[in-house]
C-alpha positions in Angstrom: 38.1 19.8 8.9 35.7 20.6 7.1 33.4 18.1 5.3 34.0 17.2 1.7 30.8 15.2 1.0 27.5 16.5 1.7 25.4 13.6 1.8 27.1 10.2 0.2 30.4 8.9 -0.3 31.0 6.8 -3.1 34.4 5.4 -1.9 32.9 4.2 1.0 30.0 2.8 0.0 32.4 0.5 -2.1 34.7 -0.2 0.5 31.6 -1.5 2.8 29.7 -3.4 -0.2 33.3 -5.1 -0.8 34.1 -5.7 2.8 31.3 -7.6 3.6 30.8 -9.6 0.3 29.9 -13.1 1.8 26.7 -11.5 3.3 25.3 -10.8 -0.2 26.5 -13.5 -1.8 25.0 -16.1 0.2 21.7 -14.1 0.1 22.1 -14.3 -3.7 23.0 -17.6 -3.5 20.2 -18.7 -1.7 17.5 -17.1 -3.8 19.3 -18.2 -7.1 19.3 -21.7 -5.8 15.6 -21.3 -5.1 14.4 -19.7 -7.9 16.0 -19.7 -10.9 17.9 -23.1 -10.3 15.1 -25.2 -9.1 13.1 -24.0 -11.8 15.3 -24.8 -14.4 16.1 -28.5 -12.6 12.6 -29.1 -12.7 12.1 -28.3 -16.1 14.6 -30.6 -17.4 13.1 -33.7 -14.9 9.5 -33.1 -16.2 10.8 -33.0 -20.2 11.5 -36.8 -20.1 8.1 -37.8 -18.4 5.8 -35.2 -20.1 4.6 -34.1 -23.4 5.2 -31.0 -24.8 1.3 -29.7 -23.1 1.8 -31.1 -20.0 5.5 -29.5 -19.6 4.2 -26.2 -20.4 1.3 -26.9 -17.9 3.5 -27.8 -15.4 6.0 -24.7 -16.0 3.4 -21.8 -15.9 1.9 -23.8 -12.7 5.4 -23.3 -11.3 6.4 -19.9 -12.5 2.8 -19.1 -11.0 3.9 -20.1 -7.2 6.7 -17.9 -7.0 4.7 -15.5 -4.9 3.8 -18.9 -2.2 7.8 -18.2 -1.5 7.1 -14.8 0.2 6.1 -16.6 3.5 9.3 -18.1 4.3 10.5 -14.8 2.7 9.0 -12.7 5.9 11.6 -15.0 8.2 14.4 -14.5 5.7 14.1 -10.7 5.5 14.0 -10.4 9.3 17.2 -12.3 9.6 18.8 -10.9 6.8 17.7 -7.3 7.9 19.3 -7.5 11.1 22.7 -9.0 10.2 23.6 -6.1 7.2 22.2 -3.8 10.0 25.0 -5.4 12.3 27.5 -5.4 9.9 27.4 -1.9 8.2 27.0 -0.2 11.6 29.2 -2.4 13.4 32.0 0.3 13.7 29.3 2.4 16.4 30.6 -0.6 19.1 34.4 -0.4 19.4 35.6 2.9 20.6 38.8 3.1 17.7 36.3 2.2 15.5 33.7 4.6 16.5 36.5 7.6 16.2 38.4 6.2 13.3 34.9 6.5 11.1 34.0 9.4 12.7 37.4 11.2 12.1 36.6 11.2 8.5 35.6 14.1 6.5 32.1 13.5 6.2 29.2 15.0 8.0 27.4 12.5 10.2 24.5 12.1 8.0 26.7 11.4 4.9 28.2 8.7 6.9 25.1 7.4 8.1 23.3 7.4 4.7 26.3 5.5 3.2 26.2 2.7 5.2 22.7 2.6 5.0 22.3 2.4 1.5 25.3 0.0 1.7 23.6 -2.1 3.9 20.4 -1.7 2.3 22.1 -2.8 -1.7 22.7 -6.1 0.5 19.5 -7.0 0.1 18.0 -5.1 -2.8 20.6 -5.9 -5.8 20.8 -9.8 -5.1 17.2 -9.5 -5.4 17.1 -7.7 -8.5 19.7 -10.1 -10.0 17.6 -13.1 -9.3 14.9 -11.2 -10.8 16.5 -11.0 -14.2 18.0 -14.7 -14.1 14.5 -16.2 -13.1 12.8 -14.1 -15.9 15.6 -15.0 -18.6 15.4 -18.7 -17.3 11.5 -18.6 -17.5 12.1 -16.9 -21.2 14.6 -19.9 -22.2 12.1 -22.4 -21.3 9.2 -20.2 -22.9 7.1 -20.1 -19.6 7.9 -16.4 -19.0 5.2 -14.9 -16.5 6.9 -11.4 -15.1 3.8 -10.9 -12.6 4.1 -13.6 -10.3 8.2 -12.8 -10.3 7.1 -8.5 -10.0 5.0 -9.6 -7.0 7.7 -11.7 -5.2 10.4 -8.6 -5.9 8.3 -5.9 -4.8 6.9 -7.8 -1.7 10.3 -9.0 -1.2 11.8 -5.8 -1.4 9.0 -3.9 1.1 9.9 -6.9 3.8 13.6 -5.9 3.6 13.5 -2.0 3.5 11.3 -2.6 6.8 13.1 -5.2 8.6 16.6 -3.9 7.7 15.2 0.0 9.0 13.9 -1.6 12.0 17.5 -3.5 13.1 19.6 0.2 12.2 17.0 1.7 14.3 17.7 -0.7 16.9 21.4 -0.3 16.1 21.3 3.7 17.1 20.4 3.0 21.3 22.9 0.3 22.0 26.7 0.8 22.1 27.1 -3.4 22.0 27.0 -5.4 19.1 25.3 -8.8 21.3 22.8 -6.6 22.6 21.7 -5.5 19.1 19.9 -8.8 17.8 18.5 -9.2 21.7 16.8 -5.4 21.0 15.7 -6.3 18.0 14.2 -9.8 18.2 12.5 -8.7 21.7 10.9 -5.6 20.3 9.5 -7.6 17.3 7.2 -9.7 19.7 7.1 -7.5 22.5 3.6 -6.6 22.2 2.4 -10.1 21.5 4.6 -11.7 24.3 4.1 -9.0 26.6 0.1 -9.1 25.5 -0.2 -12.9 26.2 1.7 -13.1 29.5 -0.6 -10.0 30.6 -3.8 -11.8 29.6 -2.6 -15.0 31.4 -2.2 -13.0 34.5 -6.0 -11.4 34.1 -7.2 -15.1 33.7 -6.0 -16.2 36.9 -7.5 -13.0 38.9 -10.5 -12.3 37.1 -13.5 -14.4 37.2 -14.8 -14.4 33.7 -12.3 -13.3 32.2 -10.9 -14.7 28.7 -9.2 -12.7 26.7 -9.0 -9.1 25.1 -11.3 -7.8 22.6 -10.6 -8.6 19.2 -9.8 -5.0 18.5 -6.3 -5.3 21.1 -5.3 -8.4 19.6 -5.6 -6.6 16.2 -3.4 -3.5 17.5 -0.9 -6.0 19.0 -0.5 -8.1 15.7 0.2 -4.6 13.8 2.7 -4.0 16.7 4.2 -7.4 16.1 6.1 -7.1 12.4 6.4 -10.7 11.7 2.9 -12.2 12.8 1.1 -9.3 10.3 3.2 -9.7 7.7 3.7 -13.5 7.3 -0.3 -13.1 7.4 -0.5 -10.3 5.0 1.7 -12.1 2.3 0.2 -15.4 2.4 -1.8 -16.6 -0.8 -5.8 -16.4 -0.4 -8.9 -17.1 -3.5 -10.3 -14.0 -4.3 -12.1 -14.0 -7.8 -10.9 -17.0 -9.1 -7.6 -16.1 -8.9 -4.8 -16.7 -6.1 -3.4 -13.3 -4.8 -1.2 -11.8 -1.9 -3.8 -11.3 0.7 -2.7 -7.9 2.0 -0.3 -6.1 -0.3 -1.1 -2.8 0.5 0.1 -3.4 4.2 3.4 -4.6 2.8 3.6 -1.1 1.4 2.9 0.5 4.6 5.3 -0.9 6.6 8.0 -0.4 3.9 6.9 3.3 4.4 7.0 2.9 8.5 10.7 1.7 7.4 11.2 4.8 5.5 10.2 6.7 8.6 12.5 4.5 11.0 15.6 5.0 9.1 14.7 9.1 9.3 14.3 8.6 13.2 17.2 6.6 13.2 19.3 9.5 11.4 18.4 11.9 14.0 19.2 10.0 16.8 22.7 9.3 14.8 23.1 12.7 14.6 23.3 13.2 19.0 24.8 10.1 19.2 27.9 10.1 21.4 30.6 8.8 20.3 31.5 7.9 23.6 28.7 5.4 24.1 30.6 2.8 22.2 30.2 -0.7 25.0 27.5 0.8 26.4 24.4 -1.5 26.6 22.4 1.5 25.8 23.7 4.5 24.2 21.3 7.1 24.8 20.8 8.4 28.3 17.1 9.6 28.3 16.4 5.9 27.6 18.0 4.1 30.1 15.3 4.8 32.5 12.9 3.1 30.2 15.2 0.2 29.5 15.4 0.0 33.2 12.0 -0.3 34.3 11.0 -2.4 30.9 12.9 -5.0 31.5 11.8 -5.0 35.4 8.3 -5.3 34.0 9.2 -8.1 31.1 11.5 -10.2 34.3 8.5 -9.8 36.6 5.8 -10.9 34.2 7.6 -13.5 32.4 9.5 -14.5 35.4 6.7 -14.7 37.7 4.0 -17.0 35.2 7.2 -19.1 34.7 7.4 -19.9 38.4 3.9 -20.1 39.1 3.2 -22.8 36.6 6.6 -24.7 37.4 5.2 -24.6 40.6 1.8 -25.4 39.9 -0.9 -25.7 43.0 0.1 -22.7 44.5 -2.4 -19.9 45.3 -2.9 -17.2 42.9 -1.8 -14.4 45.3 1.0 -16.6 45.1 1.8 -15.5 42.0 1.6 -11.7 42.7 4.6 -11.8 45.2 6.7 -14.2 42.0 5.7 -11.0 40.0 7.3 -9.0 42.3 10.6 -11.1 43.2 11.3 -11.1 39.7 10.3 -7.6 38.9 13.3 -6.5 41.5 15.7 -8.8 40.3 15.3 -8.1 36.5 15.5 -4.1 37.8 18.7 -5.1 39.1 20.0 -7.1 36.6 19.1 -4.2 34.2 21.1 -1.5 36.6 24.2 -4.0 36.7 24.1 -3.9 32.9 23.7 0.0 32.5 26.7 0.5 35.5 28.8 -2.8 33.9 29.2 -3.5 37.5 27.8 -5.8 40.5 27.8 -3.1 42.8 23.6 -1.8 42.4 22.5 -2.2 45.9 22.7 1.8 46.2 20.2 2.0 43.6 17.3 0.5 45.5 15.4 4.3 45.6 14.4 3.1 42.1 13.5 0.2 43.5 10.6 1.7 45.5 8.0 3.0 43.0 8.4 -0.2 40.8 7.7 -2.0 43.8 5.0 -0.4 44.4 3.3 -0.1 41.3 3.2 -4.1 40.9 2.2 -4.6 43.9 -0.8 -2.0 43.6 -1.5 -3.7 39.8 -1.8 -6.9 41.4 -3.9 -6.0 44.1 -6.3 -3.9 41.9 -6.2 -6.9 39.1 -6.8 -9.6 42.3 -9.6 -7.7 44.2 -11.3 -6.2 40.2 -11.1 -2.1 41.8 -12.5 -1.9 38.2 -15.8 -3.9 38.8 -15.1 -6.2 35.9 -16.1 -9.5 37.4 -19.7 -7.9 38.6 -20.6 -6.1 35.3 -23.8 -8.1 33.6 -25.5 -5.6 30.7 -29.3 -4.5 30.9 -31.4 -6.4 28.9 -32.3 -2.6 26.6 -28.4 -2.1 26.2 -27.7 -5.7 24.2 -28.5 -6.0 20.9 -27.5 -9.6 20.6 -25.5 -12.4 22.4 -23.6 -15.0 21.5 -23.4 -17.8 23.5 -20.3 -21.0 23.0 -20.1 -23.8 25.3 -23.6 -25.0 25.7 -22.8 -28.5 25.7 -25.3 -30.9 26.0 -26.2 -34.5 24.7 -26.4 -36.7 22.2 -22.7 -36.3 20.7 -24.2 -35.0 17.6 -23.4 -32.2 15.3 -25.4 -30.2 17.8 -23.4 -30.1 20.3 -20.6 -27.9 19.1 -21.8 -25.3 17.2 -22.4 -21.6 19.1 -25.7 -20.0 19.2 -26.5 -16.0 18.4 -29.6 -14.5 19.8 -31.2 -11.2 19.2 -34.8 -12.4 20.7 -35.3 -10.3 24.0 -36.9 -13.2 25.7 -33.8 -15.7 24.9 -31.2 -12.9 25.8 -32.7 -12.3 29.3 -32.2 -16.1 29.8 -28.4 -16.0 28.7 -28.6 -12.6 31.2 -29.9 -15.5 34.1 -27.4 -17.6 32.9 -24.9 -15.1 33.7 -25.8 -13.8 37.0 -26.1 -17.2 37.9 -22.4 -17.9 37.1 -21.4 -15.0 39.3 -23.0 -16.3 42.4 -21.4 -19.6 42.2 -17.7 -17.9 41.7 -16.2 -19.5 44.9 -17.1 -22.7 44.0 -16.4 -22.5 40.5 -13.0 -21.2 41.5 -12.1 -24.3 43.4 -12.9 -26.4 40.3 -10.3 -24.0 38.4 -8.0 -24.2 40.6 -7.4 -28.5 40.3 -4.0 -28.8 39.3 -5.2 -31.4 36.9 -6.7 -29.0 34.7 -10.0 -29.1 33.2 -12.9 -31.0 34.9 -15.0 -32.5 33.1 -16.0 -35.6 34.2 -19.2 -36.9 35.7 -19.9 -36.8 39.1 -22.9 -39.0 40.0 -22.2 -38.4 43.7 -22.4 -34.5 43.6 -26.2 -34.0 44.0 -28.1 -36.1 46.4 -31.3 -35.7 44.7 -30.1 -35.9 41.1 -27.5 -35.6 38.3 -24.8 -33.2 38.1 -23.0 -31.9 35.2 -20.8 -28.9 34.3 -21.0 -26.1 32.0 -18.3 -24.0 30.1 -19.8 -20.8 29.2 -18.4 -18.4 26.6 -20.8 -15.1 26.2 -19.9 -12.4 23.5 -22.2 -9.1 24.1 -23.2 -6.9 20.9 -24.0 -3.4 23.1 -26.5 -0.6 21.4 -23.4 1.6 21.8 -21.5 -0.3 19.3 -19.2 -1.9 22.0 -19.1 -5.4 22.7 -18.3 -7.6 26.3 -17.2 -10.9 26.5 -17.0 -13.2 29.7 -16.2 -16.8 30.1 -17.0 -19.5 32.7 -15.7 -22.6 33.3 -16.8 -25.8 35.4 -20.4 -24.4 36.3 -22.2 -27.0 37.9 -25.9 -27.9 37.0 -28.1 -30.2 39.1 -30.6 -32.1 37.7 -32.9 -31.3 40.9 -32.7 -27.7 39.7 -34.8 -28.2 36.4 -37.8 -26.6 37.6 -36.4 -24.0 39.6 -36.6 -20.7 37.5 -33.5 -18.4 37.8 -31.4 -21.5 38.4 -28.6 -22.2 35.9 -30.1 -25.8 35.2 -32.9 -24.0 34.7 -32.0 -21.1 31.8 -29.9 -23.8 30.4 -32.6 -26.0 29.5 -35.1 -23.1 28.7 -32.5 -22.1 25.8 -32.2 -25.5 24.9 -35.9 -26.5 24.7 -36.4 -23.6 22.1 -36.6 -24.8 18.4 -35.3 -22.1 16.5 -32.2 -22.5 18.8 -31.5 -26.2 17.8 -31.8 -25.4 14.2 -29.6 -23.1 14.6 -27.4 -25.2 16.7 -27.5 -27.8 14.3 -27.1 -25.6 11.1 -29.2 -26.9 8.6 -29.7 -23.6 6.7 -26.1 -23.6 5.9 -26.0 -26.8 4.4 -29.0 -26.0 2.1 -28.0 -22.9 0.9 -24.3 -23.5 0.3 -23.9 -27.5 0.1 -24.4 -30.2 -1.8 -25.6 -34.1 0.0 -23.7 -36.6 -2.1 -24.5 -39.8 0.6 -26.0 -41.2 3.6 -24.8 -43.6 5.9 -25.8 -44.9 9.7 -23.5 -45.6 12.8 -23.8 -48.0 15.2 -26.7 -50.1 13.7 -26.8 -53.6 15.7 -26.7 -56.6 13.9 -28.5 -59.6 16.0 -26.7 -61.8 13.7 -23.4 -60.9 14.2 -24.3 -59.5 17.7 -22.2 -56.3 16.5 -22.5 -52.7 15.5 -22.1 -51.8 11.8 -21.7 -49.1 10.0 -24.8 -49.3 6.9 -24.1 -47.5 3.5 -27.5 -45.9 2.0 -27.5 -46.5 -1.8 -29.8 -43.5 -3.2 -32.6 -41.4 -1.7 -30.2 -39.3 0.5 -32.2 -36.0 -0.5 -35.7 -38.1 0.7 -33.6 -39.1 4.2 -32.7 -35.5 4.6 -36.5 -34.1 3.9 -37.7 -36.7 6.3 -35.0 -35.9 9.1 -36.2 -32.4 8.6 -39.9 -32.9 9.1 -38.9 -35.0 12.6 -36.8 -32.2 13.4 -39.9 -29.6 13.1 -42.1 -31.9 14.8 -39.7 -32.1 17.6 -38.9 -36.0 17.4 -35.5 -35.6 16.6 -32.4 -33.2 17.6 -33.5 -33.3 21.5 -31.2 -32.0 23.3 -30.4 -32.9 27.2 -28.4 -31.3 29.9 -27.7 -34.4 31.5 -26.1 -37.3 29.7 -26.6 -39.9 31.8 -30.5 -39.3 32.6 -32.8 -42.0 32.6 -34.9 -39.4 29.9 -31.8 -39.4 27.6 -31.0 -42.9 27.9 -34.6 -43.9 26.8 -35.2 -41.4 24.0 -32.2 -41.5 21.9 -30.4 -44.6 20.1 -27.0 -45.7 20.1 -27.2 -45.1 16.3 -26.2 -42.0 14.4 -27.7 -40.5 11.0 -24.8 -39.8 8.7 -25.0 -37.3 5.4 -21.5 -36.8 3.4 -21.8 -33.0 1.6 -19.8 -31.4 -0.6 -19.0 -27.2 0.6 -17.7 -24.5 -1.6 -13.9 -23.2 -0.2 -13.8 -21.3 3.2 -12.3 -17.7 2.3 -8.4 -17.7 2.0 -8.3 -21.8 1.0 -6.0 -22.1 -2.1 -6.3 -24.6 -4.9 -9.6 -26.0 -3.1 -12.6 -26.2 -5.6 -14.7 -27.6 -2.7 -14.1 -29.7 0.4 -16.1 -33.1 1.6 -17.6 -32.5 5.6 -20.3 -34.8 6.6 -23.4 -33.9 9.0 -24.6 -36.4 12.0 -27.5 -36.5 14.2 -28.5 -39.2 16.9 -31.6 -41.2 15.5 -34.9 -41.2 18.3 -37.5 -44.0 18.6 -39.9 -41.1 18.5 -38.4 -40.1 14.4 -41.1 -41.9 12.9 -40.8 -40.5 9.3 -36.7 -41.2 9.8 -37.2 -44.6 11.1 -39.9 -45.6 8.4 -38.0 -44.4 5.2 -35.1 -46.3 6.9 -37.1 -49.6 7.1 -38.7 -48.9 3.6 -35.4 -48.7 2.2 -35.0 -52.0 4.3 -31.4 -50.2 6.0 -33.4 -51.1 9.7 -35.0 -54.8 9.6 -35.7 -57.5 11.8 -31.8 -58.1 12.2 -30.4 -54.3 12.0 -31.5 -52.5 14.9 -31.3 -49.0 16.0 -31.0 -49.4 19.7 -32.1 -47.1 22.6 -29.0 -45.6 24.7 -30.5 -47.5 27.6 -31.4 -51.2 25.5 -27.2 -50.5 24.5 -26.5 -50.3 28.2 -28.0 -53.5 28.8 -26.9 -55.0 26.1 -23.2 -54.1 26.8 -23.9 -55.1 30.3 -25.4 -58.9 29.6 -28.7 -58.3 31.5 -31.6 -60.1 30.3 -29.2 -62.2 27.5 -30.4 -62.3 24.4 -31.7 -58.5 23.0 -35.2 -58.2 22.9 -36.6 -55.2 20.5 -38.6 -52.5 22.7 -42.1 -52.4 21.7 -41.8 -49.3 19.7 -39.6 -51.3 17.9 -41.6 -53.8 17.1 -44.6 -51.4 16.2 -42.4 -50.0 13.4 -40.7 -53.6 12.2 -44.3 -54.9 12.1 -45.9 -52.1 9.7 -43.5 -53.2 7.0 -43.3 -56.4 5.1 -39.6 -57.4 5.4 
């Protein structure tokens, strides 16, 4: 029979729209409740407790926050897009319905376009209606502001267009209604989940591997629509205004939705009606489905079993990946054949097993030379070093170092090479089923004290590329401090450089961008109450900061020690920390925050003469309020020597002032 309609059928559109009215009615009711009704209810509640001016300000603020709903709108668009696609193309999943619909005097293009637009109207028409209702409500309340509403309408419409089109695209590949939400959900997050699993496997097998480079994860984010779109519609502060973070990206995905709908139409034109009931309706895609399920099952099941049976060797993971990969292969074969008799398909499992084994062996034995690669010094333009932890535990501990000086880069390269030399020993530490081995082992080195470093290295190379490595539980021993080329020696050289220390403490950022507001001492020993106290300092905050900076420049404060319990550290640092509270400007992306408060801490030392002198001058420290060294505090805690007697240095400082 010749088709009577070319591309669209009004009667079919109306029938579909009315048949599935609960979907769009529920969607309309939800947004109506969240937008106009909530705005009206808020206005009525505020009206009795606010002046007209306060009410107007509250309403304007409420209206301006409408775009914040888009973060929830991403999840809503993802779910409703799937529901609408399942509804309007449900006839494809029953042989009887498929034959009936395709017997209509309509071209396939007309049938597809009519159903596609019907499903899309379930989403867009309610949003237009809610937009009009909200605008009318705002006008009635005297707080009409169209731009926030327009932002919501356009962005939510773009989100719905993409997710709905993607669901329709997925619908063309299956003939089973229950398979559609599975395909849709998996494909939305497949890139993120698989990359995370591969990264976890590489972290186990490759010494020094931490994560894939940032460009890889940026690509993965763009291939994971819920992730990237949630970020795109977040609200950020820009030029003293709150705006959507990446509205252009929403437009790009909306355009991608149009492209997906065209691709879905092309697949629909060649789709066999007889495929209704098949898990995979397109024959060309069946091998991809089968081996894709196998690889996903291998990685997911392998990692799950390995973590469940913790304590097994890394090579055991290879066996579990192979086992679950083959299980996934035969499970996919069962779904495709609709039968449990699939052992005859064993020939297809042979290349799968070979690929899994070869890939696992190549990663485990590092056929790619990943582990041994150390860049040449002349190839490195800068290196960022994190994890060079040291005592004392003030603000000089947590920050990273970015180094561009060739001599400093050479020291980092020595650290890198020394870490490689300790590969086997470090792997034994990493295999500890309890996780991180960050405790102190005083018996590890018979000639001294042992600590552990957890290093993360990020090299920026001259050719524009980057190289990243990370190493856990690298043992450093006190007896190696003077042995050039060892981990201990190289780490000590980096920590002895005062420019590096200034970067670790971050003085420049505080002085350039922040405002000091207060200062106080923590853990001051009160000889009368025999307790540690926090002593707040009235005024003189800036003066105290400058005294501390003068001591830092002279190298008498802010000195770092690799070994926490070493005699040198215990005798030359105090148990008392000096804190500075400051106000900092908002960070990029902070919304509704003009500034935020934070604090900076630095541990006092007996040698910090300028700082101690000022503290005594301000009568913060005196004969009854003392900054004990860690050795003195330890002796006091253990009850050695009875009552506390000030050190010679403390007495000298005290005697210099008239209390």
